[in-house]
LUMBA-721887 format. One line per 8 residues: for each residue x, y, z of C-alpha. Coordinates in Angstrom, 2 decimals, always signed. Example, Ala and Ser with C-alpha at 12.3 -4.5 7.8 and 13.67 -1.06 7.14 Angstrom:
+12.30:-4.50:+7.80  +13.67:-1.06:+7.14;
END
This chain:
+59.59:-175.37:+161.19  +59.48:-174.75:+164.95  +61.00:-171.38:+165.69  +61.63:-172.03:+169.38  +61.30:-174.90:+171.79  +60.09:-174.23:+175.32  +60.70:-176.49:+178.27  +57.63:-177.87:+180.00;
+58.36:-175.57:+182.93  +58.52:-172.45:+180.71  +55.40:-173.51:+178.83  +53.49:-173.92:+182.11  +54.78:-170.59:+183.47  +53.77:-168.79:+180.28  +50.32:-170.40:+180.40  +49.80:-169.26:+184.00;
+51.09:-165.79:+183.10  +48.56:-165.50:+180.25  +45.70:-166.42:+182.57  +46.58:-163.67:+185.03  +48.23:-160.97:+182.90  +46.36:-157.89:+181.74  +46.53:-156.90:+178.09  +49.88:-155.43:+177.16;
+53.20:-156.06:+175.49  +54.34:-158.65:+178.03  +51.16:-160.65:+177.40  +51.72:-160.42:+173.63  +55.27:-161.70:+174.04  +54.11:-164.62:+176.16  +51.41:-165.53:+173.64  +53.89:-165.28:+170.77;
+56.32:-167.63:+172.48  +53.59:-170.19:+173.11  +52.34:-170.00:+169.52  +55.86:-170.33:+168.14  +56.47:-173.33:+170.38  +53.21:-174.85:+169.11  +54.52:-174.68:+165.54  +53.10:-171.47:+164.13;
+55.35:-169.52:+161.81  +56.82:-166.13:+162.63  +54.67:-164.59:+159.87  +51.48:-166.11:+161.34  +52.29:-164.94:+164.84  +53.18:-161.44:+163.63  +49.94:-161.14:+161.66  +47.81:-162.47:+164.52;
+49.34:-160.01:+167.02  +49.48:-157.05:+164.62  +53.25:-156.62:+164.80  +56.06:-156.97:+162.27  +57.95:-160.19:+161.74  +61.08:-158.39:+162.97  +59.34:-157.71:+166.28  +58.62:-161.41:+166.69;
+62.25:-162.23:+165.87  +63.33:-159.66:+168.48  +61.06:-161.34:+171.06  +62.57:-164.71:+170.19  +66.11:-163.31:+170.62  +65.17:-161.71:+173.92  +63.77:-165.01:+175.16  +66.92:-166.83:+174.10;
+69.15:-164.25:+175.85  +67.07:-164.17:+179.05  +65.68:-167.68:+179.31  +67.71:-168.40:+182.42  +66.17:-165.35:+184.12  +62.76:-165.33:+185.72  +59.68:-165.04:+183.55  +59.15:-161.36:+184.42;
+62.64:-160.43:+183.22  +62.08:-162.39:+180.04  +58.84:-160.60:+179.17  +59.20:-157.12:+180.68  +59.99:-154.03:+178.62  +63.52:-152.73:+178.73  +64.05:-149.22:+180.11  +63.46:-146.60:+177.45;
+65.44:-143.44:+176.85  +63.69:-140.12:+176.93  +61.68:-138.11:+179.35  +61.18:-139.80:+182.71  +57.72:-140.66:+183.91  +55.73:-137.84:+185.40  +55.02:-137.68:+189.09  +51.52:-136.22:+188.86;
+49.76:-139.32:+190.13  +52.23:-139.61:+192.97  +52.54:-136.09:+194.33  +48.93:-134.94:+194.13  +47.70:-136.95:+197.15  +50.91:-136.20:+199.06  +50.44:-132.46:+198.53  +46.76:-132.63:+199.48;
+47.74:-134.46:+202.67  +50.46:-131.95:+203.53  +48.24:-128.93:+202.86  +45.76:-130.24:+205.40  +48.31:-129.76:+208.14  +50.43:-126.91:+209.35  +54.02:-126.93:+208.08  +55.15:-126.81:+211.72;
+53.25:-130.04:+212.46  +55.36:-131.69:+209.79  +58.64:-130.41:+211.20  +59.14:-127.27:+209.13  +60.04:-123.91:+210.63  +57.44:-122.02:+208.63  +53.82:-121.19:+209.33  +52.64:-121.07:+205.71;
+53.08:-123.45:+202.82  +54.86:-122.19:+199.72  +55.56:-124.08:+196.54  +59.26:-124.17:+197.49  +58.44:-125.48:+200.95  +56.25:-128.20:+199.41  +59.18:-129.16:+197.13  +61.45:-129.48:+200.19;
+58.76:-131.36:+202.11  +58.27:-133.91:+199.31  +62.01:-134.52:+199.18  +62.49:-134.80:+202.94  +59.35:-136.76:+203.81  +58.98:-138.94:+200.73  +62.34:-138.88:+198.93  +60.77:-137.32:+195.83;
+62.69:-134.70:+193.89  +60.24:-132.46:+192.07  +60.43:-128.92:+190.77  +58.27:-125.97:+191.78  +56.45:-126.15:+188.45  +55.35:-129.73:+189.24  +54.01:-128.58:+192.60  +52.25:-125.64:+190.96;
+50.64:-127.93:+188.38  +49.59:-130.35:+191.11  +47.89:-127.53:+193.00  +46.05:-126.64:+189.80  +44.98:-130.25:+189.23  +43.72:-130.35:+192.78  +41.84:-127.14:+191.99  +43.11:-125.60:+195.18;
+43.55:-121.86:+195.34  +46.69:-120.19:+196.56  +46.50:-117.74:+199.41  +48.38:-116.56:+202.48  +46.31:-118.46:+205.01  +48.12:-119.53:+208.13  +46.05:-122.42:+209.41  +46.32:-125.87:+207.96;
+42.74:-127.06:+207.46  +41.04:-130.33:+207.39  +41.57:-131.67:+203.83  +37.95:-132.81:+203.78  +36.94:-129.16:+204.11  +38.96:-127.95:+201.15  +36.82:-125.96:+198.78  +37.43:-126.08:+195.09;
+35.97:-122.60:+194.74  +37.36:-120.78:+197.73  +40.72:-120.21:+199.30  +40.06:-122.45:+202.32  +42.79:-124.66:+200.88  +45.06:-122.77:+203.11  +48.62:-121.86:+203.50  +50.04:-122.06:+199.99;
+51.15:-119.15:+197.95  +53.34:-118.73:+194.93  +56.92:-117.86:+195.74  +57.97:-114.57:+194.27;
END
């Protein structure tokens, strides 16, 4: 029994997707659809991919519901509830860049960076809403020390063991 029937166009798109796609759920879904189209059973596909049969049935239903959409929409994960993604990989380089310059150079009316000022800077300059704790953790990841230094330094001269990092101090 053939569980699904793909058009030649979909079959070709899925084949190209598999050649270029990194490992992941979208790749597994594409492979499952091709195997089902080739005549494998749901149980065979589920066993081969290490998922439950219900998961394969869910993928088939998703494909049926979204087959008129583009391939990416058909294979991509749906948004998940829960905690949003963290911003650590995003804000760390932005903070390091800002710290290397004086707050006044970046349009602020202060001479020293504070965690609160960095929060405001990230929102104004980059549209990112982060909390002070995120900024504090980013400073820790960057291994930059807090101090009341007034000059913005060259980021290439930041020391991981001294307070050259410059004008950042914890708000109290």
